[in-house]
Backbone bond lengths (Angstrom), bond angles and torsions (degrees), N, CA, C in turn:
res aa  C-N    CA-C-N  psi(-1)  N-CA   C-N-CA  omega(-1)  CA-C   N-CA-C  phi
1 X - - - 1.419 - - 1.590 106.29 -
2 X 1.227 112.28 141.24 1.599 118.49 177.27 1.632 105.20 -106.05
3 X 1.226 113.91 138.84 1.492 127.14 -178.99 1.509 105.96 -114.39
4 X 1.384 115.59 141.41 1.407 121.61 174.70 1.503 105.70 -103.80
5 X 1.190 117.20 118.96 1.541 123.30 173.02 1.428 113.68 -100.76
6 X 1.351 116.19 127.67 1.412 122.93 -176.69 1.503 109.65 -111.47
7 X 1.322 116.56 127.75 1.426 120.80 -175.69 1.536 114.18 -105.11
8 X 1.383 113.48 117.04 1.527 117.06 176.26 1.495 111.83 55.23
9 X 1.322 113.49 44.60 1.472 118.55 178.02 1.446 119.04 -116.88
10 X 1.343 122.81 -153.18 1.449 123.51 -178.45 1.474 113.41 -58.07
11 X 1.386 120.20 -38.12 1.421 120.69 -178.80 1.493 111.87 -62.66
12 X 1.353 117.22 -44.55 1.407 120.14 174.20 1.512 114.66 -59.81
13 X 1.334 117.07 -44.02 1.351 121.68 -178.20 1.603 111.22 -64.22
14 X 1.354 114.13 -38.90 1.479 117.34 172.99 1.440 116.32 -63.31
15 X 1.416 116.93 -35.70 1.453 118.58 173.16 1.456 115.95 -68.81
16 X 1.314 114.75 -36.82 1.519 120.92 176.83 1.598 109.18 -61.59
17 X 1.371 110.45 -48.43 1.490 118.03 -177.96 1.580 111.62 -60.91
18 X 1.327 114.15 -40.49 1.465 120.26 175.60 1.498 109.83 -57.23
19 X 1.419 114.56 -56.02 1.479 117.83 178.55 1.508 115.64 -53.80
20 X 1.343 115.68 -40.77 1.406 121.70 -176.71 1.537 108.58 -69.99
21 X 1.255 119.96 -45.21 1.485 120.18 173.48 1.465 116.63 -59.69
22 X 1.359 114.04 -40.30 1.440 117.54 178.88 1.432 112.30 -64.01
23 X 1.347 120.70 -42.57 1.398 128.46 -178.49 1.620 107.48 -65.17
24 X 1.251 115.86 -39.14 1.441 118.50 -179.21 1.638 111.34 -68.48
25 X 1.402 113.62 -36.97 1.371 116.04 178.34 1.512 113.07 -65.15
26 X 1.390 111.23 -42.13 1.515 118.61 -174.31 1.589 106.42 -71.48
27 X 1.333 120.72 -36.40 1.382 122.15 177.08 1.550 111.05 -68.02
28 X 1.353 120.34 -34.62 1.469 123.17 172.96 1.485 110.43 -64.40
29 X 1.257 120.32 -41.45 1.532 125.34 179.22 1.538 107.69 -64.20
30 X 1.410 117.88 -37.95 1.476 117.67 -179.37 1.501 110.98 -74.64
31 X 1.367 115.10 -29.43 1.454 115.39 177.69 1.512 112.58 -71.74
32 X 1.348 122.34 -26.01 1.378 127.97 170.03 1.478 112.70 -72.44
33 X 1.268 118.52 -29.60 1.592 118.87 -178.87 1.529 106.68 -135.43
34 X 1.354 116.90 70.62 1.480 120.74 -173.56 1.570 116.40 -60.77
35 X 1.402 113.90 -14.56 1.469 114.96 -177.88 1.575 112.30 -91.46
36 X 1.223 118.41 -3.56 1.535 121.92 -176.59 1.433 107.78 -75.12
37 X 1.350 115.82 104.65 1.435 122.59 -178.54 1.579 112.74 -68.58
38 X 1.252 115.33 -37.48 1.449 123.18 179.31 1.518 110.91 -64.96
39 X 1.363 115.54 -41.36 1.478 121.40 176.06 1.486 112.40 -68.42
40 X 1.322 114.75 -35.05 1.581 120.57 179.34 1.430 106.17 -66.19
41 X 1.360 121.09 -41.65 1.485 121.96 -178.45 1.521 108.09 -72.21
42 X 1.254 125.30 -31.14 1.467 123.82 173.68 1.544 111.55 -70.99
43 X 1.367 118.51 -36.85 1.434 119.47 -179.70 1.607 109.57 -70.22
44 X 1.356 115.18 -33.18 1.474 117.19 171.53 1.501 112.04 -61.33
45 X 1.320 116.92 -41.25 1.495 119.98 -179.78 1.485 110.76 -71.27
46 X 1.346 118.62 -31.64 1.477 121.02 -178.85 1.513 105.30 -75.70
47 X 1.324 123.40 -37.53 1.499 123.79 -179.96 1.589 106.51 -63.96
48 X 1.372 119.10 -43.33 1.375 121.80 -179.54 1.574 112.04 -64.90
49 X 1.303 117.81 -40.15 1.486 124.46 172.22 1.464 112.20 -59.19
50 X 1.334 119.29 -42.40 1.395 122.69 -177.69 1.709 107.23 -69.94
51 X 1.176 116.10 -37.28 1.478 122.92 179.05 1.539 106.22 -64.97
52 X 1.396 118.80 -43.11 1.391 119.54 -178.32 1.574 110.92 -64.77
53 X 1.409 108.77 -46.46 1.501 114.43 176.62 1.564 115.91 -55.65
54 X 1.280 109.67 -39.21 1.572 116.35 -177.61 1.514 112.18 -73.38
55 X 1.371 114.23 -39.23 1.439 117.80 -165.04 1.551 119.18 -117.42
56 X 1.338 115.46 -22.53 1.420 119.71 -171.45 1.459 116.90 -124.44
57 X 1.430 118.77 -35.44 1.365 121.27 -177.13 1.560 115.45 -68.01
58 X 1.284 117.42 161.36 1.436 120.95 -178.62 1.581 110.79 -66.02
59 X 1.208 114.24 143.75 1.584 119.97 174.47 1.555 111.24 -101.61
60 X 1.405 106.77 17.93 1.492 111.11 -177.26 1.609 106.62 -103.70
61 X 1.271 114.97 123.80 1.547 117.57 -177.75 1.548 110.40 -128.17
62 X 1.361 114.27 142.50 1.403 116.70 172.20 1.515 107.53 -80.25
63 X 1.385 116.66 127.51 1.459 119.06 -172.89 1.558 113.72 -120.65
64 X 1.422 112.60 -6.64 1.520 116.24 177.93 1.500 108.17 -168.61
65 X 1.242 116.49 168.90 1.431 125.06 176.37 1.476 112.55 -149.77
66 X 1.339 113.96 154.96 1.462 116.53 179.83 1.486 109.34 -173.68
67 X 1.365 114.96 -173.26 1.534 117.39 -177.26 1.517 107.44 -117.58
68 X 1.352 124.03 -13.32 1.438 126.34 -177.91 1.508 114.26 -105.95
69 X 1.319 115.53 112.56 1.464 118.93 -179.87 1.466 116.29 -58.96
70 X 1.380 111.91 -42.27 1.501 117.21 -178.66 1.520 111.76 -66.08
71 X 1.405 118.26 -40.43 1.448 119.60 179.20 1.553 110.54 -66.50
72 X 1.340 117.84 -39.02 1.422 120.55 177.78 1.491 116.39 -65.98
73 X 1.360 113.50 -39.12 1.516 119.13 -178.51 1.482 105.62 -70.34
74 X 1.534 120.27 -41.58 1.453 120.62 173.64 1.508 113.12 -52.17
75 X 1.372 117.76 -42.48 1.511 122.67 -174.99 1.476 106.75 -74.72
76 X 1.344 119.47 -31.64 1.470 122.77 -175.05 1.508 108.52 -127.87
77 X 1.324 120.47 76.99 1.489 122.85 -170.62 1.545 112.16 -79.35
78 X 1.338 117.24 -21.00 1.496 115.72 -176.13 1.625 108.34 -78.84
79 X 1.275 108.88 102.13 1.498 109.78 179.89 1.540 113.22 -77.20
80 X 1.278 119.49 -8.37 1.420 121.37 169.33 1.552 114.92 -74.06
81 X 1.351 115.02 -25.85 1.498 121.04 -179.94 1.527 111.45 -104.75
82 X 1.353 116.02 -28.50 1.537 117.28 -169.09 1.649 103.14 -125.64
83 X 1.455 110.03 125.37 1.451 114.04 169.99 1.551 112.41 -110.81
84 X 1.270 116.61 140.75 1.539 118.50 173.41 1.488 109.25 -93.44
85 X 1.270 120.94 128.65 1.386 123.10 178.30 1.511 110.63 -139.89
86 X 1.282 116.63 152.48 1.509 117.67 172.51 1.428 112.87 -76.45
87 X 1.378 115.83 148.29 1.378 113.95 -175.19 1.578 107.15 -162.15
88 X 1.273 117.70 174.32 1.480 124.31 175.38 1.520 114.22 -109.78
89 X 1.361 116.38 125.82 1.371 115.76 170.60 1.538 110.22 -114.21
90 X 1.227 117.60 141.84 1.451 126.23 -176.35 1.537 107.60 -114.54
91 X 1.299 115.70 149.01 1.388 120.41 175.83 1.564 110.51 -102.92
92 X 1.302 117.83 144.73 1.408 126.19 -179.56 1.431 111.94 -135.60
93 X 1.312 119.11 135.58 1.445 123.82 175.39 1.511 109.27 -87.65
94 X 1.331 117.72 137.65 1.476 119.92 -176.83 1.577 106.42 -103.16
95 X 1.231 115.34 82.96 1.506 118.84 -176.19 1.448 112.87 100.84
96 X 1.264 118.80 162.79 1.413 128.34 173.25 1.481 115.39 -72.73
97 X 1.348 118.47 127.13 1.516 124.05 179.78 1.508 114.18 45.69
98 X 1.357 116.45 29.55 1.393 118.50 -179.51 1.544 113.84 -84.01
99 X 1.374 114.04 -19.20 1.411 122.98 179.60 1.514 113.98 71.46
100 X 1.420 112.36 7.27 1.395 117.75 176.39 1.520 114.91 -98.31
101 X 1.309 114.19 103.73 1.528 121.46 -176.05 1.441 111.83 -106.74
102 X 1.331 119.11 128.45 1.457 124.83 174.19 1.426 110.87 -114.71
103 X 1.390 114.68 153.33 1.438 118.77 169.37 1.515 110.56 -104.80
104 X 1.313 111.51 147.18 1.518 119.79 171.77 1.474 113.26 -132.37
105 X 1.319 117.26 147.12 1.450 123.18 178.70 1.579 110.20 -74.07
106 X 1.317 117.51 115.59 1.502 114.85 -178.49 1.480 109.43 -103.47
107 X 1.347 120.90 -1.20 1.457 122.96 169.64 1.445 114.49 165.42
108 X 1.383 112.57 169.69 1.503 119.60 -177.72 1.571 101.74 -102.55
109 X 1.199 119.77 152.85 1.487 122.69 173.89 1.509 108.60 -118.04
110 X 1.413 108.49 81.78 1.429 122.52 176.12 1.476 107.20 -124.71
111 X 1.390 114.49 103.22 1.457 119.81 -173.56 1.607 110.80 -70.76
112 X 1.317 113.85 -32.03 1.583 116.43 -179.79 1.494 108.53 -164.56
113 X 1.252 107.70 160.07 1.578 113.94 174.03 1.469 105.14 -122.76
114 X 1.368 115.34 127.67 1.402 118.37 179.47 1.573 106.43 -72.93
115 X 1.436 115.45 135.05 1.388 121.69 178.15 1.565 104.36 -124.36
116 X 1.419 115.90 120.68 1.433 116.25 -178.67 1.580 107.10 -64.85
117 X 1.396 112.02 152.17 1.368 118.81 -176.92 1.521 115.86 -54.19
118 X 1.358 115.29 -37.57 1.430 121.49 178.84 1.523 115.63 -63.08
119 X 1.330 117.53 -22.20 1.448 121.89 -179.54 1.572 115.84 -101.75
120 X 1.254 115.16 5.03 1.569 121.86 -175.22 1.504 112.36 -67.23
121 X 1.338 114.96 -30.56 1.586 118.37 178.74 1.565 108.33 -59.93
122 X 1.335 118.61 -34.97 1.451 119.71 179.51 1.523 110.03 -57.07
123 X 1.343 119.11 -32.24 1.428 124.06 -175.18 1.455 115.63 -100.56
124 X 1.271 118.30 18.64 1.421 116.38 176.68 1.580 111.58 103.69
125 X 1.271 120.10 24.16 1.518 122.56 177.96 1.491 107.46 97.43
126 X 1.369 110.74 -164.33 1.440 119.03 -174.93 1.516 114.40 -80.60
127 X 1.322 120.86 20.73 1.424 120.27 -177.01 1.496 110.10 -57.06
128 X 1.307 115.64 145.97 1.400 122.27 176.21 1.527 113.88 -75.12
129 X 1.383 118.43 -32.27 1.455 122.12 173.73 1.495 106.99 -132.91
130 X 1.242 111.37 134.57 1.513 122.50 173.94 1.528 112.25 -125.26
131 X 1.318 109.04 122.58 1.565 119.17 -174.78 1.594 105.38 -83.37
132 X 1.395 108.89 107.56 1.573 111.28 -177.63 1.430 110.07 -75.73
133 X 1.362 118.60 -0.80 1.506 123.21 178.34 1.552 110.97 -80.72
134 X 1.289 113.39 -10.86 1.440 120.41 -175.36 1.595 106.84 -65.93
135 X 1.379 113.23 125.47 1.422 115.51 -178.06 1.570 113.63 -73.46
136 X 1.371 116.75 -17.16 1.463 118.82 -177.45 1.587 112.73 -92.90
137 X 1.274 115.28 5.41 1.479 122.64 179.68 1.454 108.38 -69.13
138 X 1.301 122.47 123.97 1.503 126.32 -178.10 1.434 107.47 -64.54
139 X 1.334 117.74 145.99 1.495 121.02 -175.34 1.569 106.12 -69.41
140 X 1.340 114.89 147.17 1.540 117.24 178.64 1.525 103.48 -149.77
141 X 1.283 109.99 166.67 1.509 123.35 -178.25 1.540 104.16 -119.97
142 X 1.285 124.63 134.60 1.354 125.40 -178.19 1.588 108.11 -142.96
143 X 1.355 114.19 146.15 1.396 125.45 174.19 1.471 108.99 -103.69
144 X 1.343 117.36 121.26 1.468 122.63 -174.63 1.568 107.46 -114.35
145 X 1.322 116.42 131.16 1.584 122.94 172.80 1.391 103.17 -108.15
146 X 1.317 111.30 155.50 1.551 123.34 173.08 1.522 109.73 -121.49
147 X 1.228 115.27 135.47 1.491 122.49 179.67 1.482 111.76 -86.01
148 X 1.382 112.48 -175.89 1.433 116.90 -176.04 1.621 114.66 -67.99
149 X 1.215 113.10 -25.70 1.465 124.39 170.06 1.400 118.82 -86.10
150 X 1.408 116.10 10.21 1.477 124.47 -175.45 1.550 115.10 65.81
151 X 1.292 116.58 20.20 1.428 116.26 178.15 1.437 110.23 -87.70
152 X 1.458 114.75 134.75 1.396 121.18 -178.92 1.509 117.53 -88.09
153 X 1.328 116.38 146.04 1.453 122.42 175.37 1.563 109.70 -145.34
154 X 1.306 117.20 145.82 1.475 120.70 176.33 1.499 110.62 -85.48
155 X 1.288 114.27 131.55 1.500 119.95 179.09 1.544 113.05 -102.20
156 X 1.268 114.33 -27.75 1.473 120.38 178.78 1.509 105.33 -152.18
157 X 1.345 115.52 150.19 1.483 121.25 174.78 1.539 108.31 -158.75
158 X 1.364 114.50 145.74 1.382 120.61 175.39 1.552 112.15 -151.05
159 X 1.324 119.22 141.20 1.451 122.12 164.99 1.465 114.80 -58.18
160 X 1.326 112.91 140.79 1.504 118.02 173.52 1.458 111.64 -84.09
């Protein structure tokens, strides 16, 4: 399956707007009942979630899926905004005998990302494999390009 990833586009803006509106609604509820400790705790969590969505969470969203590279690239021609990657989509039933089936992305299929030798220091030296799940990895920004066979490589990277 091919997935279309959108960077910092309408899907991200919708997500940010949803989080902003939700925070505003919860804050208005708290203003109407200022003594509600449970609501105050929820508002605190909602504010933190909004801050994460605004400043730390990914701005990369899956916006479409399909099987035909040419058709998806025709629909999403801006390669600076949209990347096509291989991924897995799983089906899930929403309730018993409801007939309502939904798909969800269960993962991307990217075995490796080529990092030019000159950029390896950004990712912890000249290691062949860097575990991006390490919590002690310094924040970085990277520009990733995708080739004709959808293989990714880093074209620029810097520590934040």
